[in-house]
Wavefront OBJ file of the C-alpha trace (Angstrom):
o trace
v -0.006 0.005 -0.003
v 2.853 2.371 0.803
v 4.370 1.918 -2.683
v 0.998 2.715 -4.247
v 0.706 5.813 -2.066
v 4.130 7.055 -3.118
v 3.328 6.490 -6.800
v 0.036 8.393 -6.542
v 1.778 11.187 -4.643
v 4.347 11.317 -7.413
v 1.599 11.495 -10.029
v -0.181 14.243 -8.105
v 3.083 16.188 -7.834
v 3.570 15.945 -11.581
v 0.027 17.195 -12.157
v 0.733 20.183 -9.864
v 3.914 21.050 -11.747
v 2.342 20.767 -15.195
v -0.740 22.589 -13.919
v 1.349 25.563 -12.809
v 3.179 25.470 -16.128
v -0.107 25.647 -18.029
v -1.232 28.571 -15.893
v 1.554 30.639 -17.445
v -0.637 31.413 -20.472
v -4.294 32.507 -20.618
v -4.830 30.089 -23.477
v -3.937 27.061 -21.342
v -4.951 28.355 -17.911
v -8.186 26.330 -17.765
v -6.254 23.152 -18.556
v -3.690 24.024 -15.887
v -6.427 24.550 -13.325
v -8.033 21.197 -14.233
v -4.690 19.377 -13.905
v -3.982 20.942 -10.511
v -7.481 20.150 -9.232
v -7.082 16.526 -10.349
v -3.723 16.320 -8.577
v -5.176 17.711 -5.347
v -8.130 15.287 -5.526
v -5.756 12.309 -5.869
v -3.592 13.626 -3.024
v -6.549 14.045 -0.671
v -8.026 10.615 -1.474
v -4.784 8.688 -1.029
v -3.995 10.575 2.174
v -7.346 9.587 3.678
v -6.698 5.929 2.888
v -3.005 5.960 3.701
v -3.168 7.711 7.078
v -4.696 6.310 10.253
v -8.000 8.131 10.125
v -10.082 7.220 13.198
v -13.401 8.434 11.869
v -14.588 9.758 8.548
v -17.737 11.437 9.867
v -16.117 14.814 10.552
v -14.152 14.619 7.321
v -17.332 14.078 5.315
v -19.085 16.917 7.141
v -16.104 19.178 6.419
v -16.118 18.212 2.744
v -19.828 18.913 2.368
v -19.753 22.238 4.230
v -16.580 23.359 2.473
v -17.948 22.392 -0.953
v -21.161 24.347 -0.301
v -19.275 27.451 0.843
v -16.876 27.223 -2.081
v -19.724 26.788 -4.580
v -21.580 29.809 -3.198
v -18.416 31.932 -3.350
v -17.676 30.818 -6.915
v -21.191 31.703 -8.053
v -21.757 34.876 -6.057
v -18.414 36.654 -5.947
v -18.100 38.920 -9.011
v -14.916 38.982 -11.080
v -14.161 42.419 -9.636
v -14.083 40.779 -6.203
v -11.487 38.157 -7.129
v -8.489 40.020 -5.571
v -10.011 40.126 -2.110
v -11.252 36.553 -2.408
v -7.733 35.381 -3.301
v -6.418 37.296 -0.292
v -9.028 35.642 1.938
v -8.202 32.167 0.647
v -4.515 32.807 1.323
v -5.470 33.545 4.920
v -7.526 30.355 5.206
v -4.545 28.345 3.979
v -2.165 29.915 6.472
v -4.663 29.562 9.315
v -5.264 25.894 8.490
v -1.542 25.158 8.533
v -1.114 26.868 11.914
v -4.084 24.997 13.409
v -2.891 21.609 12.166
v 0.635 22.155 13.482
v -0.682 23.380 16.844
v -3.073 20.423 17.075
v -0.247 17.970 16.365
v 1.881 19.628 19.055
v -0.966 19.348 21.574
v -1.560 15.696 20.605
v 2.099 14.769 21.190
v 2.148 16.569 24.567
v -1.092 14.958 25.736
v 0.018 11.472 24.758
v 3.525 11.920 26.194
v 5.112 11.076 22.887
v 8.724 11.879 22.055
v 9.423 15.085 20.117
v 12.008 14.972 17.356
v 14.043 18.172 17.048
v 13.156 18.566 13.365
v 9.464 18.184 14.170
v 9.640 20.861 16.873
v 11.377 23.302 14.513
v 8.835 22.831 11.702
v 5.954 23.095 14.186
v 7.166 26.486 15.370
v 7.730 27.677 11.797
v 4.327 26.440 10.669
v 2.549 28.161 13.561
v 4.548 31.387 13.078
v 4.174 31.701 9.296
v 0.620 30.391 9.257
v -0.591 32.847 11.896
v 1.131 35.796 10.214
v -0.419 34.783 6.888
v -3.873 34.467 8.434
v -4.177 37.924 9.965
v -2.080 39.562 7.258
v -4.412 38.208 4.602
v -7.459 39.390 6.537
v -6.011 42.907 6.546
v -5.259 42.651 2.810
v -8.848 41.516 2.253
v -10.094 44.455 4.322
v -8.018 46.962 2.319
v -9.279 45.614 -1.007
v -12.880 45.433 0.213
v -12.756 48.964 1.601
v -13.281 47.818 5.201
v -9.737 48.887 6.125
v -8.178 52.060 4.750
v -6.139 51.546 1.603
v -3.635 54.191 2.671
v -0.226 53.510 4.182
v -0.757 53.212 7.952
v 2.260 54.138 10.057
v 2.743 54.540 13.796
v 5.603 55.644 16.085
v 8.554 53.222 16.260
v 6.832 50.977 13.735
v 9.875 49.123 12.444
v 11.620 48.775 15.844
v 8.397 47.355 17.317
v 8.074 44.823 14.483
v 11.728 43.802 14.856
v 11.350 43.353 18.633
v 8.246 41.220 18.156
v 10.049 39.090 15.569
v 13.016 38.613 17.917
v 10.639 37.684 20.744
v 9.017 35.051 18.563
v 12.373 33.638 17.476
v 13.675 33.449 21.051
v 10.447 31.830 22.248
v 10.683 29.369 19.350
v 14.200 28.363 20.399
v 12.965 27.590 23.915
v 10.073 25.560 22.521
v 12.458 23.509 20.364
v 14.785 22.906 23.338
v 11.948 21.823 25.668
v 8.682 21.290 23.744
v 6.782 19.646 26.588
v 7.596 22.253 29.220
v 6.989 25.315 27.051
v 3.406 24.884 25.910
v 2.557 28.409 27.093
v 5.383 29.821 24.989
v 3.911 28.239 21.873
v 0.572 29.851 22.691
v 2.464 33.148 23.030
v 4.086 32.592 19.628
v 0.634 32.175 18.099
v -0.643 35.379 19.736
v 2.359 37.497 18.752
v 2.350 36.090 15.214
v -1.297 37.049 14.785
v -0.428 40.597 15.863
v 2.590 40.642 13.527
v 0.406 39.737 10.575
v -1.673 42.851 11.182
v 1.305 45.147 11.796
v 3.224 43.944 8.726
v 0.382 44.452 6.232
v -1.178 47.665 7.564
v 1.743 49.824 6.284
v 1.313 48.450 2.762
v -0.691 50.860 0.594
v -3.510 49.826 -1.693
v -1.362 50.389 -4.772
v 1.008 47.682 -3.534
v -1.719 45.101 -2.859
v -0.833 42.969 -5.918
v 2.627 42.427 -4.412
v 1.212 41.873 -0.906
v -1.253 39.232 -2.123
v 1.453 37.431 -4.065
v 3.770 37.472 -1.024
v 1.034 36.213 1.310
v 0.326 33.445 -1.167
v 3.967 32.429 -0.878
v 3.712 32.516 2.919
v 0.708 30.198 2.862
v 2.635 27.724 0.719
v 5.672 27.795 3.025
v 3.418 27.275 6.058
v 1.785 24.290 4.349
v 5.190 22.824 3.509
v 6.310 23.144 7.135
v 3.114 21.405 8.223
v 3.949 18.621 5.787
v 7.178 18.020 7.683
v 5.226 18.000 10.944
v 2.854 15.332 9.624
v 5.527 13.479 7.607
v 3.369 13.938 4.520
v 5.462 14.172 1.352
v 2.585 15.441 -0.757
v 1.961 18.411 1.531
v 5.675 19.220 1.542
v 5.843 19.214 -2.257
v 2.582 21.134 -2.801
v 3.519 23.759 -0.207
v 6.988 24.172 -1.674
v 5.524 24.679 -5.169
v 3.121 27.358 -3.912
v 5.822 29.024 -1.823
v 8.358 29.092 -4.660
v 5.921 30.229 -7.365
v 4.531 32.892 -5.025
v 7.930 34.417 -4.263
v 8.932 34.316 -7.956
v 5.734 36.139 -8.879
v 6.358 38.646 -6.068
v 9.784 39.421 -7.490
v 8.312 39.838 -10.979
v 5.691 42.232 -9.603
v 8.347 44.285 -7.788
v 10.356 44.540 -10.986
v 7.160 45.666 -12.727
v 7.117 48.676 -10.372
v 10.897 49.067 -10.178
v 10.631 48.730 -6.418
v 12.442 46.550 -3.897
v 10.461 44.048 -1.863
v 11.526 45.767 1.371
v 10.299 49.100 0.042
v 6.864 47.588 -0.571
v 6.693 45.681 2.721
v 7.726 48.722 4.748
v 5.118 50.933 3.071
v 6.891 52.724 0.249
v 4.245 55.179 -0.948
v 3.088 57.466 1.842
v 0.054 58.638 -0.093
v -0.914 55.236 -1.467
v -4.614 54.595 -1.316
v -5.497 58.246 -1.667
v -8.108 59.310 -4.137
v -8.134 63.029 -3.603
v -8.222 65.874 -6.074
v -5.758 66.184 -8.884
v -2.403 67.582 -7.931
v -0.605 70.245 -9.905
v 1.912 69.070 -12.447
v 5.444 70.436 -12.178
v 4.129 72.929 -9.613
v 1.791 74.488 -12.220
v -1.962 74.273 -12.584
v -2.717 72.975 -16.080
v -5.915 72.508 -18.021
v -6.953 69.196 -19.523
v -8.836 69.044 -22.817
v -11.943 66.896 -22.934
v -14.225 65.291 -25.530
v -17.768 63.987 -25.455
v -18.988 60.658 -26.824
v -19.758 62.020 -30.301
v -16.320 63.636 -30.696
v -14.547 60.521 -29.411
v -16.546 58.344 -31.825
v -15.389 60.455 -34.771
v -11.770 60.072 -33.694
v -12.139 56.284 -33.473
v -13.867 56.220 -36.865
v -10.757 57.648 -38.529
v -8.252 55.397 -36.682
v -6.614 52.283 -38.071
v -4.652 51.053 -35.053
v -6.147 51.229 -31.532
v -4.699 50.015 -28.224
v -6.955 49.769 -25.171
v -5.274 50.009 -21.758
v -7.475 48.719 -18.889
v -6.930 49.672 -15.240
v -8.566 49.329 -11.870
v -11.229 51.867 -12.869
v -12.545 49.336 -15.397
v -12.807 46.755 -12.651
v -14.635 49.101 -10.279
v -17.137 50.086 -12.977
v -17.469 46.450 -14.129
v -16.950 47.763 -17.623
v -15.121 44.789 -19.139
v -18.162 43.798 -21.234
v -18.578 47.350 -22.505
v -14.879 47.406 -23.423
v -15.343 44.130 -25.305
v -18.286 45.656 -27.199
v -16.129 48.638 -28.128
v -13.373 46.360 -29.430
v -15.899 44.337 -31.441
v -17.530 47.355 -33.088
v -14.135 48.805 -33.998
v -12.991 45.504 -35.522
v -16.212 45.329 -37.575
v -15.101 48.632 -39.113
v -11.710 47.135 -40.040
v -9.761 48.753 -37.187
v -6.941 46.759 -35.576
v -7.610 46.548 -31.808
v -5.200 45.280 -29.159
v -5.064 45.388 -25.358
v -1.972 46.474 -23.427
v -1.708 44.946 -19.956
v 0.610 46.411 -17.320
v 1.898 43.735 -14.847
v 0.583 45.626 -11.791
v -2.663 46.984 -13.221
v -5.519 46.189 -10.874
v -5.384 44.682 -7.403
v -3.851 41.268 -7.997
v -1.490 39.651 -10.488
v -3.322 39.081 -13.763
v -6.401 41.028 -12.621
v -7.017 42.665 -16.002
v -6.426 39.378 -17.862
v -9.042 37.660 -15.717
v -11.655 40.392 -16.267
v -11.112 40.506 -20.029
v -11.167 36.713 -20.277
v -14.484 36.735 -18.384
v -15.784 39.152 -21.032
v -14.714 36.699 -23.773
v -11.918 38.899 -25.157
v -9.659 36.739 -27.282
v -6.383 35.831 -25.559
v -4.288 36.666 -28.598
v -5.351 40.312 -28.349
v -3.798 40.721 -24.895
v -0.206 42.014 -24.930
v 2.176 42.399 -22.014
v 4.068 45.661 -21.505
v 7.314 44.359 -22.945
v 5.556 43.016 -26.062
v 3.707 46.187 -27.071
v 5.565 49.134 -25.571
v 7.834 49.720 -28.560
v 4.846 49.905 -30.931
v 2.972 52.864 -29.420
v 4.613 55.194 -31.948
v 2.517 53.427 -34.599
v -0.742 53.595 -32.637
v -3.450 56.038 -33.768
v -5.426 56.005 -30.503
v -4.400 54.753 -27.080
v -7.631 54.424 -25.091
v -7.064 54.398 -21.322
v -9.888 52.889 -19.252
v -9.458 53.676 -15.575
v -5.658 53.342 -15.514
v -3.554 56.056 -13.918
v -0.126 55.486 -12.369
v 0.867 52.766 -14.890
v 0.592 55.297 -17.742
v 2.041 58.350 -15.982
v 5.051 59.743 -17.928
v 6.439 61.184 -14.687
v 7.873 57.717 -14.060
v 10.328 58.413 -16.883
v 11.443 61.986 -16.254
v 10.531 63.224 -12.738
v 13.219 62.069 -10.324
v 11.220 63.471 -7.396
v 8.177 61.374 -8.226
v 7.475 58.344 -5.993
v 6.956 56.254 -9.140
v 10.180 57.392 -10.856
v 11.825 54.431 -12.581
v 8.693 52.311 -12.655
v 8.189 50.758 -16.097
v 5.060 52.289 -17.649
v 3.077 51.773 -20.827
v 4.287 54.328 -23.384
v 0.770 55.445 -24.295
v 1.889 59.090 -24.557
v 3.822 58.136 -27.710
v 0.554 57.383 -29.538
v -0.812 59.961 -32.006
v -3.878 60.518 -29.781
v -4.532 59.481 -26.212
v -8.115 59.302 -24.909
v -8.410 58.811 -21.144
v -11.672 57.626 -19.637
v -11.913 58.529 -15.951
v -14.542 59.899 -13.619
v -12.384 62.918 -12.808
v -8.831 64.249 -12.711
v -8.325 62.730 -9.250
v -4.951 61.198 -8.463
v -4.303 57.458 -8.456
v -2.996 55.352 -5.595
v 0.436 56.901 -5.782
v -1.173 60.190 -4.816
v 0.387 62.286 -7.594
v -0.939 64.190 -10.576
v -0.720 62.489 -13.954
v 1.278 64.387 -16.585
v -0.531 62.409 -19.279
v -3.821 64.265 -18.707
v -2.314 67.581 -19.813
v -0.302 66.609 -22.881
v -1.088 68.168 -26.249
v -2.161 64.818 -27.716
v -4.307 63.814 -24.707
v -8.073 64.128 -24.387
v -10.160 63.357 -21.303
v -13.412 61.421 -21.747
v -15.099 61.846 -18.379
v -17.676 59.478 -16.930
v -18.279 56.089 -15.362
v -16.458 53.600 -17.588
v -19.398 51.259 -18.144
v -21.959 53.903 -19.143
v -19.453 56.163 -20.921
v -18.113 53.373 -23.117
v -21.601 52.042 -23.856
v -22.545 55.527 -25.023
v -19.395 55.668 -27.138
v -20.259 52.346 -28.759
v -23.720 53.610 -29.678
v -22.232 56.732 -31.229
v -19.774 54.685 -33.295
v -22.628 52.484 -34.555
v -24.463 55.542 -35.855
v -21.490 56.784 -37.886
l 1 2 3 4 5 6 7 8 9 10 11 12 13 14 15 16 17 18 19 20 21 22 23 24 25 26 27 28 29 30 31 32 33 34 35 36 37 38 39 40 41 42 43 44 45 46 47 48 49 50 51 52 53 54 55 56 57 58 59 60 61 62 63 64 65 66 67 68 69 70 71 72 73 74 75 76 77 78 79 80 81 82 83 84 85 86 87 88 89 90 91 92 93 94 95 96 97 98 99 100 101 102 103 104 105 106 107 108 109 110 111 112 113 114 115 116 117 118 119 120 121 122 123 124 125 126 127 128 129 130 131 132 133 134 135 136 137 138 139 140 141 142 143 144 145 146 147 148 149 150 151 152 153 154 155 156 157 158 159 160 161 162 163 164 165 166 167 168 169 170 171 172 173 174 175 176 177 178 179 180 181 182 183 184 185 186 187 188 189 190 191 192 193 194 195 196 197 198 199 200 201 202 203 204 205 206 207 208 209 210 211 212 213 214 215 216 217 218 219 220 221 222 223 224 225 226 227 228 229 230 231 232 233 234 235 236 237 238 239 240 241 242 243 244 245 246 247 248 249 250 251 252 253 254 255 256 257 258 259 260 261 262 263 264 265 266 267 268 269 270 271 272 273 274 275 276 277 278 279 280 281 282 283 284 285 286 287 288 289 290 291 292 293 294 295 296 297 298 299 300 301 302 303 304 305 306 307 308 309 310 311 312 313 314 315 316 317 318 319 320 321 322 323 324 325 326 327 328 329 330 331 332 333 334 335 336 337 338 339 340 341 342 343 344 345 346 347 348 349 350 351 352 353 354 355 356 357 358 359 360 361 362 363 364 365 366 367 368 369 370 371 372 373 374 375 376 377 378 379 380 381 382 383 384 385 386 387 388 389 390 391 392 393 394 395 396 397 398 399 400 401 402 403 404 405 406 407 408 409 410 411 412 413 414 415 416 417 418 419 420 421 422 423 424 425 426 427 428 429 430 431 432 433 434 435 436 437 438 439 440 441 442 443 444 445 446 447 448 449 450 451 452 453 454 455 456 457 458 459 460 461 462 463 464
């Protein structure tokens, strides 16, 4: 039976690896998801048969309740709510790992079993990382949902306090490893302090940095699961957790590069004004006037274009305008206009947020282009149409050394012949700075809620 278990675990691991590989492209993402789900199903089934399960009643109840909750979430949560749901699921994963490790510790103590040093170490790490992930993810969920402020939250002696708490947890963990049986209270203290640390570490991260925070918390949840796998001597859990942890940290690094920021800068709260949505700031210390167009004027501009690039941002997600954007692309293509979508790696509130929304609206995958694949072609674009994006198209990132986003790779939309920006107002984005793009000679503002404004634009184009 053990040989069969190892073989099935090996098969499940292979499905996880190929599943993650297939997730690298929107075209194969569904297949990747199916492969990973199949691998997890096999892993769960063989674990239930391979391990000494005393009763299946609670397991069955858990499966039924969990399946019902998951089904309701899948059906009810809109695509615009995916970032916060991902953050919440990260927290559940971390919390589960911490609970399992703590339960195993309690079981060994109660039954006077012998602790192995490696088991004690992984128990402490699982409890620590899992608890931090749980509360940190809840704060991330709150920021994305609007329950917690999206701004950078700082307090006196913030970093020294966090460092002292981390040192306290490490010292307590050493004592637990040295004498696991006699330091049960210390482990409880580690759980409590870790829960507090999760809150304190994520609060300083501004809303603009949430894609990085979610990716990092996802990595934490995987590492916690892997540590729990060592606690339970379960090879499958070790492998699955390691895959999630490694892929999460790789994605985090990619996201940081996408903003030209260091991970420490993000974690320590790099943008003081992040999360702000106040009035437009002056540009270069001068008050400038933005030119605007109405739906009829914008329709005439599109009618004469041959090459159009649409740049979606978080404003599209908020307005749930992805279907209206798809309708715009379709009507333009019917008129023989080449339409593409330019996707910035940190547009939205989670990695791949814009890709997910456009895929949900049935936009063809081959029309979606990453920054590095389309940036050099904006000189040949007749109209760059910005839908709710702000900081990721701000030219200040290229020339203003005093700007908080200086050095961040942006989409070169300002190189297009005409730039039309759809926003509700001239308000600043999450970086809290004015956008130079709004005031350029080739830029036109198309004010209004994205969904209704674009629908009106589509109707005007149809009448031409």
